[in-house]
C-alpha positions as a printed NumPy array, in Angstrom:
array([[  6.461, -24.522, -13.101],
       [  2.831, -23.624, -13.777],
       [  3.285, -19.383, -13.526],
       [  4.03 , -16.798, -11.119],
       [  1.563, -15.79 ,  -8.059],
       [  2.22 , -11.427,  -7.587],
       [  1.266, -11.085,  -4.469],
       [  0.044,  -7.551,  -2.683],
       [  0.823,  -7.56 ,   0.986],
       [ -1.129,  -4.328,   1.563],
       [ -1.987,  -3.992,   5.178],
       [ -2.887,  -5.21 ,   8.133],
       [ -6.186,  -4.064,  10.811],
       [ -7.164,  -4.443,  14.523],
       [ -3.203,  -6.781,  15.498],
       [ -2.211,  -7.329,  19.136],
       [ -0.06 ,  -4.534,  20.127],
       [  1.741,  -5.564,  23.418],
       [  3.757,  -2.007,  23.672],
       [  2.954,   0.363,  26.012],
       [  4.659,   3.029,  25.617],
       [  5.579,   2.896,  21.842],
       [  4.621,   1.449,  18.711],
       [  5.113,  -1.816,  17.21 ],
       [  7.514,  -2.154,  14.279],
       [  5.182,  -5.151,  12.031],
       [  6.27 ,  -7.197,   9.219],
       [  4.494,  -9.718,   7.012],
       [  5.683, -13.231,   6.302],
       [  4.225, -15.69 ,   3.277],
       [  5.001, -19.272,   2.98 ],
       [  4.294, -21.008,  -0.052],
       [  6.025, -24.469,  -2.146],
       [  8.678, -24.276,   1.153],
       [  9.865, -20.503,   0.027],
       [  9.296, -17.933,   2.556],
       [  9.173, -14.142,   1.674],
       [  8.652, -11.107,   4.164],
       [  7.846,  -7.485,   3.871],
       [  9.835,  -4.777,   5.068],
       [  9.055,  -3.559,   8.39 ],
       [  6.892,  -0.943,   9.047],
       [  8.024,   1.159,  11.44 ],
       [  5.594,   2.186,  14.308],
       [  3.189,   0.799,  12.066],
       [  1.347,  -0.551,  15.21 ],
       [ -2.048,  -2.414,  15.158],
       [ -2.449,  -0.989,  11.687],
       [  0.826,  -1.304,   9.399],
       [  1.032,  -0.362,   5.548],
       [  3.533,  -2.008,   3.715],
       [  2.207,  -2.324,  -0.003],
       [  4.689,  -4.985,  -0.946],
       [  5.172,  -6.819,  -3.524],
       [  6.411, -10.43 ,  -3.249],
       [  6.518, -13.533,  -6.443],
       [  5.886, -16.797,  -6.149],
       [  6.504, -19.249,  -8.597],
       [  3.793, -22.04 ,  -8.46 ],
       [  5.005, -25.536,  -9.459],
       [  2.134, -28.089, -11.277],
       [  2.348, -29.938,  -8.489],
       [ -1.232, -30.181,  -6.848],
       [ -0.456, -31.36 ,  -3.517],
       [ -1.449, -28.909,  -0.401],
       [  1.772, -27.559,   0.406],
       [  2.176, -26.051,  -3.284],
       [ -1.704, -24.492,  -2.657],
       [ -1.935, -23.221,   0.921],
       [ -0.11 , -19.919,   1.811],
       [  0.769, -19.119,   5.3  ],
       [  0.712, -15.578,   6.528],
       [  1.974, -14.396,   9.708],
       [  2.751, -11.214,  11.573],
       [  5.683, -10.543,  13.756],
       [  6.352,  -7.303,  15.499],
       [  9.973,  -6.655,  14.883],
       [ 11.935,  -6.726,  18.639],
       [ 15.23 ,  -6.625,  20.072],
       [ 16.008, -10.025,  20.889],
       [ 13.5  , -11.783,  19.262],
       [ 10.557, -11.412,  16.965],
       [  6.898, -11.26 ,  18.795],
       [  4.598, -13.408,  16.645],
       [  1.483, -11.18 ,  16.173],
       [ -0.663, -13.942,  14.414],
       [ -0.885, -16.058,  11.476],
       [ -3.183, -17.29 ,   9.182],
       [ -3.875, -19.596,   6.074],
       [ -5.381, -19.234,   2.241],
       [ -5.791, -21.97 ,  -0.258],
       [ -5.005, -20.512,  -3.705],
       [ -6.402, -23.232,  -5.752],
       [ -9.546, -20.565,  -6.691],
       [ -7.411, -18.195,  -7.279],
       [ -4.974, -20.114,  -9.703],
       [ -8.481, -21.005, -11.938],
       [ -9.496, -17.222, -11.819],
       [ -6.52 , -15.439, -11.755],
       [ -7.052, -13.047,  -9.073],
       [ -7.574, -12.314,  -5.118],
       [ -8.655,  -9.484,  -3.261],
       [ -9.346,  -9.577,   0.19 ],
       [ -8.704,  -9.922,   4.184],
       [ -7.405, -13.072,   5.22 ],
       [ -8.108, -13.519,   9.031],
       [ -5.135, -13.891,  11.808],
       [ -5.518, -15.873,  14.742],
       [ -3.34 , -16.938,  17.564],
       [ -3.702, -19.846,  20.189],
       [ -7.664, -20.242,  18.842],
       [ -8.495, -16.246,  18.743],
       [ -8.754, -13.681,  16.853],
       [ -6.116, -11.999,  16.297],
       [ -6.771,  -9.298,  13.285],
       [ -6.513,  -9.135,   9.412],
       [ -4.033,  -8.768,   6.748],
       [ -5.512,  -7.56 ,   3.122],
       [ -3.734,  -9.069,   0.263],
       [ -4.315,  -8.554,  -3.464],
       [ -3.076, -11.715,  -5.806],
       [ -3.326, -12.092,  -9.269],
       [ -1.953, -15.383, -10.744],
       [  0.767, -14.914, -14.645],
       [  0.82 , -18.142, -16.117],
       [  4.355, -19.319, -16.941],
       [  5.625, -16.538, -19.782],
       [  6.847, -13.297, -18.711],
       [  5.351, -11.358, -15.96 ],
       [  3.606,  -8.247, -17.217],
       [  5.501,  -4.919, -15.681],
       [  2.168,  -2.857, -14.354],
       [ -0.006,  -3.829, -11.811],
       [ -3.618,  -4.412, -11.912],
       [ -5.936,  -1.619,  -9.92 ],
       [ -7.171,  -1.808,  -6.922],
       [-10.593,  -2.372,  -5.823],
       [-10.053,   1.074,  -3.646],
       [-11.214,   3.101,  -5.645],
       [-10.145,   6.313,  -3.85 ],
       [ -6.056,   5.739,  -3.705],
       [ -6.341,   7.872,  -0.189],
       [ -8.174,   5.055,   1.118],
       [ -6.199,   2.063,  -0.118],
       [ -3.083,   3.067,   1.923],
       [ -5.07 ,   4.645,   4.739],
       [ -4.819,   3.475,   8.465],
       [ -9.111,   2.866,  10.092],
       [-10.111,   5.538,  12.063],
       [ -9.382,   4.926,  15.641]])
């Protein structure tokens, strides 16, 4: 094992919303090296959910594409089958080299842009992971978890 990748799935924006009378309840799923983890549902998160959920993935030494590409999908929790709102992928090779990544990851559905998810990633080489998170690029704490003005 090379180390641990700590991913904070902070928020999403501009998601599609097929609901007319109520806001959707979105959550995000991340997959890496065959493992899948998900954020809690943001009740009534609508098109601009905020999760601030920390997910940890072990990083293997095998540099194959499946071990270096994160797949991100955002879903709306429904009574019967959850609905896919958008998905995207991200190569983490550079993140493993420099140790950090903070940016929006675009999502698409059937070839059409469908919003984006903000990820804060930190890679920790093998050894015990630190107990505290590093500071966010958002300088104003209120801005970090805010939804965009509509």
